[in-house]
C-alpha positions, -999 to +999 in steps of 0.1 A: +252+145+029+231+115+036+217+086+014+198+093-017+171+074-032+167+065-070+137+050-088+144+035-121+121+020-145+137-013-159+127-029-192+134-063-204+128-082-172+106-112-177+112-134-147+126-135-111+159-143-124+159-113-143+150-092-111+177-111-093+203-104-121+195-066-120+194-063-081+227-082-080+244-058-105+233-028-085+242-043-052+278-049-063+285-012-071+306+005-042+284+032-024+251+012-031+237+006+004+204-011-006+188-022-039+155-036-045+141-048-079+104-054-082+094-077-111+056-068-109+062-030-114+094-033-134+110-008-112+145-007-093+148+012-061+184+021-050+196+038-018+231+051-024+259+075-012+262+102-038+297+110-026+308+076-039+286+070-068+262+089-089+227+081-108+246+077-141+267+048-128+235+031-115+218+034-149+249+020-166+250-010-142+215-017-151+223-016-188+255-036-184+233-063-168+213-067-202+185-046-194+174-012-202+161+019-181+130+038-192+132+068-170+165+073-156+154+105-138+130+085-116+111+117-110+074+125-104+066+123-141+068+086-138+033+086-118+010+065-137+038+051-160+034+016-146-004+016-153-001+029-190+029+005-195+011-025-183-019-016-204+004-011-236+022-043-229-013-062-230-022-046-262+011-055-278+010-090-266-027-094-276-018-086-312+010-111-309-011-138-297-039-133-324-014-136-352+006-163-335-024-182-327-037-183-363-003-194-376+002-220-347-033-234-351-026-241-388+008-258-380-009-279-352-037-291-376-012-300-403+012-318-378-019-339-364-031-350-398-036-385-385-061-371-361-076-346-385-079-363-420-100-334-431-071-310-431-060-297-466-031-315-481-010-284-484-009-282-446+005-318-445+036-308-462+067-303-438+081-275-457+045-255-455+048-262-418+082-250-416+073-218-434+043-212-411+064-220-379+093-197-388+075-163-382+063-176-350+097-187-340+116-156-351+093-127-352+068-134-325+094-151-305+122-124-309+117-111-277+128-145-261+160-146-283+168-109-276+164-115-239+185-148-239+211-132-260+216-103-236+217-126-205+243-146-225+264-117-231+264-108-194+271-144-184+238-151-168+205-169-178+168-161-173+134-174-184+142-162-218+170-185-221+148-215-212+121-208-237+147-198-264+168-230-261+137-253-256+118-241-287+149-239-308+159-272-301+123-284-312+126-262-344+160-271-355+153-308-350+122-304-372+141-284-398+167-311-399+140-339-402+125-318-432+155-312-451+179-342-444+156-369-430+180-396-446+208-381-422+185-389-391+176-423-405+213-432-407+216-423-371+186-445-362+164-415-355+129-413-368+126-380-388+095-365-372+088-329-372+077-309-341+071-274-356+037-276-337+055-280-304+078-249-308+049-229-323+024-237-299+048-234-270+057-196-279+021-188-285+011-202-252+038-184-233+029-153-250-009-159-241+002-163-205+021-131-205-006-114-221-031-125-190-004-117-167+000-083-181-038-077-178-038-089-143-008-068-134-026-038-148-055-044-125-031-044-095-025-008-104-060+001-102-055+020-069-028+043-084-049+049-114-080+059-093-060+082-071-043+099-101-076+102-117-090+121-091-066+149-093-083+183-100-073+198-134-084+235-128-088+260-100-107+294-096-082+321-084-095+352-069-070+382-073-069+418-081-082+411-116-112+392-102-122+356-104-105+336-131-101+298-139-063+286-143-048+251-146-041+236-110-003+239-118-004+275-118-017+277-081+009+291-056+011+290-019-008+320-005-033+323-034-069+328-026-091+303-042-130+299-048-150+267-046-185+264-056-211+237-049-202+204-065-166+214-076-136+196-065-111+214-040-080+221-062-054+221-034-049+219+003-056+251+023-077+268+050-111+282+046-111+321+051-149+327+044-180+306+040-192+273+052-198+239+035-201+201+039-170+183+023-171+148+009-136+135+020-143+099+016-118+094-012-090+104+012-103+094+046-127+066+037-154+084+058-188+082+042-204+112+057-195+146+045-175+167+071-188+203+080-162+231+075-160+266+081-134+295+085-102+283+100-108+246+090-084+227+068-096+213+033-080+187+013-071+190-024-092+166-047-120+162-022-157+173-033-174+203-021-210+193-016-232+224-011-218+257+001-194+283-016-164+294+002-129+309-004-098+295+011-062+301+013-038+279-006-014+262+018+001+231+002+003+228-037+018+203-062+037+175-047+033+187-013-005+183-013-020+154+009-031+135-024+002+138-039+018+124-009-005+095-008+003+086-043+040+088-036+036+067-004+015+040-023+040+039-052+069+035-029+052+007-008+042-012-039+079-010-050+091-025-018+097-062-007+084-079+024+110-101+042+089-133+034+102-128-001+139-135+008+137-173+002+123-169-032+149-143-040+177-166-031+162-195-051+156-172-081+192-163-083+201-201-087+170-212-104+176-210-143+212-224-142+199-253-121+169-259-146+194-259-175+215-284-155+185-305-150+175-305-186+208-314-198+209-341-174+175-354-185+186-353-221+217-374-214+200-399-192+171-406-218+195-405-249+213-435-231+185-453-212+154-442-229+130-462-252+137-458-290+137-434-307+161-423-279+173-390-293+135-379-298+126-391-265+154-374-249+148-341-268+112-339-260+119-343-223+147-319-224+123-293-241+095-301-214+120-294-186+132-262-199+095-250-207+077-260-175+102-242-153+088-209-144+105-185-121+080-160-130+055-172-104+083-169-078+090-134-087+053-122-087+041-141-056+050-113-031+051-081-050+015-085-067+001-093-031+018-062-017+007-040-048-029-050-042-028-049-004-012-014-003-036-004-030-066-016-011-053+000+020-050+033+003-087+031-006-096+028+029-075+055+042-046+033+052-013+044+040+015+017+043+051+027+040+066-005+029+059-043+023+081-050+056+056-028+076+028-047+060+044-080+071+054-070+105+017-059+116+004-095+115+035-105+140+025-078+167+012-089+201+009-056+219-008-025+209+001+006+228-022+036+224-016+072+233-044+088+250-048+123+239-057+129+202-056+090+197-081+075+220-097+108+227-109+135+204-079+157+214-101+187+226-122+191+258-158+193+255-187+200+282-199+168+294-219+176+328-240+207+338-250+207+373-270+236+385-279+244+421-315+249+433-332+277+418-310+277+387-317+260+354-290+242+334-293+267+303-292+297+328-261+284+343-245+276+308-253+310+296-235+328+324-205+305+322-203+306+285-207+345+283-179+350+308-156+325+291-162+344+257-131+365+263-109+334+273-085+318+249-081+289+273-092+254+260-115+246+287-131+281+282-136+275+246-152+241+254-178+258+277-187+283+248-191+254+223-212+235+245-236+265+251-238+271+213-244+234+208-276+237+231-288+268+211-279+292+238-273+328+227-240+335+244-233+374+249-201+391+250-189+400+287-181+433+302-151+439+325-134+404+316-104+394+335-084+362+333-070+349+365-040+327+358-043+293+372-077+300+387-103+310+360-122+340+348-143+369+361-166+389+341-199+411+341-226+394+322-262+411+320-250+431+350-242+402+370-207+394+384-198+360+373-168+338+384-159+305+364-132+286+377-116+265+402-129+259+439-104+280+453-114+310+431-151+310+443-143+300+479-120+331+480-150+352+468-167+340+499-191+315+480-200+284+498-195+255+476-203+226+501-236+216+483-215+204+451-184+192+468-193+155+468-205+157+430-172+177+420-152+147+435-173+120+419-169+138+384-131+141+390-131+104+398-142+100+362-113+119+348-132+151+342-122+186+351-147+206+370-154+245+370-175+260+396-198+289+386-206+318+409-231+346+402-235+378+423-219+359+453-239+328+451-231+293+438-249+288+407-235+252+397-208+231+384-197+225+349-177+194+341-153+191+310-133+162+295-114+153+265-140+129+254-134+094+242-138+087+205-169+067+196-147+042+178-123+037+207-140+011+228-151-011+198-118-011+185-102-019+219-126-049+222-119-062+187-080-060+192-085-080+223-106-104+206-078-108+180-057-120+211-036-088+213-025-071+245-037-034+247-020-007+266-027+030+272+002+053+275-005+090+289+010+119+308-022+121+330-023+112+367-033+077+377-068+086+387-077+104+355-060+078+333-077+050+350-111+067+342-104+070+305-089+035+302-120+021+318-141+037+295-121+025+266-121-011+280-083-009+287-069-027+319-033-019+313-024+017+319+010+033+320+002+068+335+022+100+343+047+093+314+066+125+302+066+131+264+103+122+261+099+090+280+073+073+256+099+057+234+116+043+265+084+026+276+080+010+242+118-001+243+112-017+277+081-037+262+104-049+234+129-060+258+104-083+275+100-100+242+068-082+231+062-071+193+048-035+197+024-015+176+024+022+187-006+043+176-002+081+182-006+114+168+014+141+183+050+154+179+058+139+212+048+104+199+071+105+170+101+090+189+078+060+202+064+057+167+098+052+153+109+028+182+078+006+179+082-026+157+051-009+139+043+028+142+006+038+133+002+076+132-033+090+131-034+111+099-054+140+116-023+145+137+011+161+127+032+155+098+062+147+121+042+117+136+032+107+101+067+106+088+080+086+118+053+061+113+053+028+093+016+031+088-005+063+085-044+061+092-057+092+074-090+092+093-092+096+131-115+066+133-098+039+154-116+012+134-088+018+108-063+003+133-085-030+131-085-028+093-047-024+092-043-057+112-069-074+090-053-062+058-019-073+069-031-107+078-050-112+046-021-100+026+006-123+042-018-152+040-021-144+003+017-141-002+021-176+016-005-191-007+013-175-039+047-189-027+033-224-018+018-230-051+049-214-070+073-236-052+049-268-053+045-262-090+082-263-098+091-290-072+063-313-089+065-302-124+102-303-132+106-339-121+075-348-141+088-331-171+120-349-166+102-382-171+104-396-135+070-412-137+077-428-171+094-460-158+067-467-133+034-454-150+046-447-184+036-409-181+053-382-200+047-347-200+041-332-236+060-299-240+030-281-253+012-291-221+042-280-201+041-246-217+004-240-210+010-249-173+040-226-171+019-198-186-010-204-161+012-205-132+021-168-134-014-160-139-028-180-109-005-162-088-015-128-100-052-137-099-050-148-066-034-117-054-063-098-070-087-116-047-074-091-021-095-063-040-128-080-028-117-086+008-138-068+034-117-049+058 
């Protein structure tokens, strides 16, 4: 039995220190291999050995650490829970801020009566101010006390501890100054009240958390949009006729009907009918895709104009849309390696801040100006309040959430934050040829008739003869004829000649289509077209000679054509300073021709499928950071071996499972977008971490009063609380700028 994964919704976390506490509690359990706690999504992801520990023990560990678990099952039902949770948190905080704002404003005006002489006399009474400040302190601020008490019971400290201790110090000092002012005077302390300080601090912090919740809710827009696109009903065709049912009732094998303008309910294959389908929500392609019998359709995409019947192949959690939602959620719950330093700091941050605050109080109570105790207390509170590990905890996950969501909207599925970070370090991109750089199926590229024969007549005979063939090259000839509007006829006396070609009767004529050897053995002179055949072969094309009634009718060239996006993508990658290599099993001549057309200079030809991973390994041994782009089953080992594996989503599920990034569309422009998205996201994370660190490195010493001896500057605790509240909001807002990025 291998490792199992468990996703838990964790409630009660308010800062990076909280996340560090939960993560530490989980990692200390025997049998847990890895644990990751994401503050932005309030989720914990645990990889554990079920033979040594069960899910119940993991849930208990979170609770023992002082937090609660909202959905212990961690199942698919949680989808969208983060989005609704953030919205609910915003509404709750909004109500608290409105009520708290009214009370705090009254307390502030009453406390500043020397500034506002028009304030009613009743608000100038200290007992009235005390009465107004108390509900703010203990009703609206109860979340801070609850969190601080929970942390204390488990011998830890977090952001709630800092707020609770700081505001309580100001509140109790003010209460003492109100009730027993003579006691303070006897200690040479001026009995001033600071109810405004404690009240305004609490309201400003709640206001900051409200804005933070609103911003975090916006980072979940990608998940919300994806989930909103899920179809609700399906039209099943069975013995009873056509009937509409909830999409949850559809089973694999059901035959479904889709009419113009309707969403396709589940994944499947068209049985009858044709249509144009808008797949932009999945692939990012703006143009509708023409679909007919045998073509695959994707659930939740939009049928534009035709009606068709299709066979349900994947339903429920197995559909492409469900997998996309799952991949995006999992990616948004992961960490990038760049977060490690912030995690280490967060683990020690709050205890260090408390130590600095206590030291500040002691120093200023001894060396500060009179009244020393008041001076020391205000600086003590300012240090506690300005310290904000929230920004450190949000710096990376919010950027990853927005980046991965942005990628999903563009058809780029990123497996993890680590994958997203690694992409921007890549210096070498290796492309598989077939199905990646090329379309993956041969097409007719050149039609060369001999004198006395037209191109259409040549193609008519060749395509008609190939109608009975199942060979990919033969089918390519048939497609080429139909694309030119040529009416292909069914042949008589069809015979496939293994390794040589086909022979058939078309309109009473004996037709041969195949290799040079085939027509020469039939006594046909091919010398007029030998030079042209060799020239086409030099371009990487396969040639088929056509003989009609013992005479050479012409030559048809076929090739697995290059995707239109291949050369522009290669040129842009090289313009970004990346080395580009093509990997293929083709011979050197054919490989060289395709590579030249794609603008690739470095080609590694004649590579057996099983050896592709070894080629990637050798490149890594040379010190290169390699991204492998492929689509087939034989690419899966190389995708897994590469520093970053990029699977073309039009390829196999095995390749997609092995890759770090899945490009749902076959358009190679998505490779460029993936690189650009990675670079922009990592740049945003670095900006977030920089400002989070600078904020604390500068803010805490200023709050401690280091500027006072030289410049006479102190940081009012209320200003400190406003700055602390805005620090987290600024980090999340900076991450949200990624939503507007053009990739």
